[in-house]
C-alpha positions, 0 to 999 in steps of 0.5 A: 600272853601266849595267846596274843603271840599266837594270834598275831602270828596267824591273822592279818595286821587288819584283823589284829587291830580289829581283835584289839579294838574289841578287847579295848571295848570289853575292858573299858566299857563292859567289865567295869559294869557287867556284873550289875547289868547281868544280875539285873537281867538288863538287855545291853542295848548300848553295847550291842549298838557299840558292837554294830558300830564296830562291824561285828555283825558283818564280820562273816559277810563278804563283799559286795554285801559287807566291807568287814569280813575276816578270816574264821580264826580272827572271827573265833578270837573276836568272839572269845574277846566278847565272851571274856566280857560277857558271854551274852554278847557273844551270843547275841551275834552267833546265830546271826552269823550262821544265817549270814553264812547260809544266805552266802552259801545257799541263797538266791541272788535276790535273797542275798541282795535283800538281806545281806547289806542290812545285816552287815551293819546290824541294822537287820538281825537275824537268828536261826530256829531249830529245836522244838519243845520235846524234840531236842536233838532229834531235828529230824523229828520236827513237827513245824510245817510249811504247806504250799497254798497258792504262792505262799507257804503256810507255817504252823508249829512251834520252836523253843530255845531261840536266842534273840528272837525278839530282837531279830527280823529275820529267822532261818527257820527249819521246818518240814515242807514234805512230812511224808519223805523218806528219809525224814531229812529229804523233807526238811527246808529252810524258810527265811521267815519275816515276822508277821500275823500268825507269828508270836513269841509266846514266852521268854525262857528263864535261865541259869546264866546267859542272862540279858539276851533273850531266849524265847518259844515261838509259835507259828499259827497260819504265818504266811510267807511267799514261796520265794523265802524258801532258802535257795530254790530246791525243797528237801535240802534244808537239813544239809544246808543247816548242818553246814551252817552249824559248823560255823556255829560250833566254832562260835560256841567253842570260841565263846567257852575260850572267852569265859574260860579266859576270863575265869583264869585271868580272875583266878590268877589275879585273885591268887597274887592278892590273897595271902594265906599263911604268910604268902600269896596263895598261888605259892601253895602248891595246891593252888599253884597246881590248879592254875597251871592245869587250868592254863594248860587246858585253856591253851589245848582248847584254843589250839583245837578251835583255831585248827577248826577255823583254819580247816573251815577256811580251807573249804575242807570238810570241818564237822569233826573238827568243829565237833571236837572244838566244841566238845573240848572247849565247852567241858574245859570252860565248865571245869575252869570256871569251877577251878576259879571258884575254888581259887577264890574260896568262899568269895568265889560263891559270892555275887560280888565277884564275876567268877559265880557268872562264868560258873553259870554261863559255861553250861550253856556251851555244853548243851547249846549248838548240839549237845556234847553227846551229839558232838561225840556221835558226829565225831565218831561217825566222821572218824570211821568215814575217814578211816575205813577199814 
């Protein structure tokens, strides 16, 4: 297939072996039973353990803390394969990767040595906590605070839509260490929170899709954390740190979109050859054949945007515009392709017996997650003007 040829030209042989291993895991272990697991909303414990064993939780962690770091391009293609099997599996390692990147970029030597080796094996899982109830995309309006008291921070507030909150023992918490700071972003820091007294997972949120993996609301009521848990050594730079971390997060979400769309296209292509109407396979009807052609073209265009963002990320250049473009286009594309896959399947596409209805339910998460697409357009526009001053 086209995507396989592109991948083999761009990633190393070792990375391609990893991509192939993940694809084999998806085809042999996940796809045969994912529909049953997803509809039961079961946590995929065995599959998560296999992902740990394969080194997926260490894909973004460099030596000496990890041994299996891959290029961002390979990371995107591995994420795509996971999401091709079940988008929730890719989601189970997304926030973990962002936290790993934050630690490597901004953490103290002590913080790196303490967390990264266990994160690389998946023994310690991590996630990030940004969004607050009623806050939405306006992160600077957050109300969660971390106030100094002796040698500790005392944390109060709440967060919502936090994926993997129950399974993660380390949370990169975006909060205000100086609520009076102006401009507001200068009062925001990241605290590396470990669970303890005063930390509560207040509820699990019910969702249209993205089943199996938990998404929770968190409450902090006088949680004490040592001041050494401040990411890095300087307060007030957490907003800038997190925005950099979200670059890899948005590439990851865009890659999930590729996986969902690839699964939808694969199923539609297969069904269109098996299902006959008026004496011929339905793909030979122009209305269906044209739809398949359009789906495949959109997917390939999105894939190239994602791979371009991944390569730019690895070059060390600023990538917020490229990551935003990839996330914006790929997520909208996934929703369109998932709906078109239902159209190709006709009435069966609406049946829970087929996987295409799951793709349709999972795809919208990528539109609103990791910064809504409306936010992505703001980011793109600002960077477009910044890079092209009149």
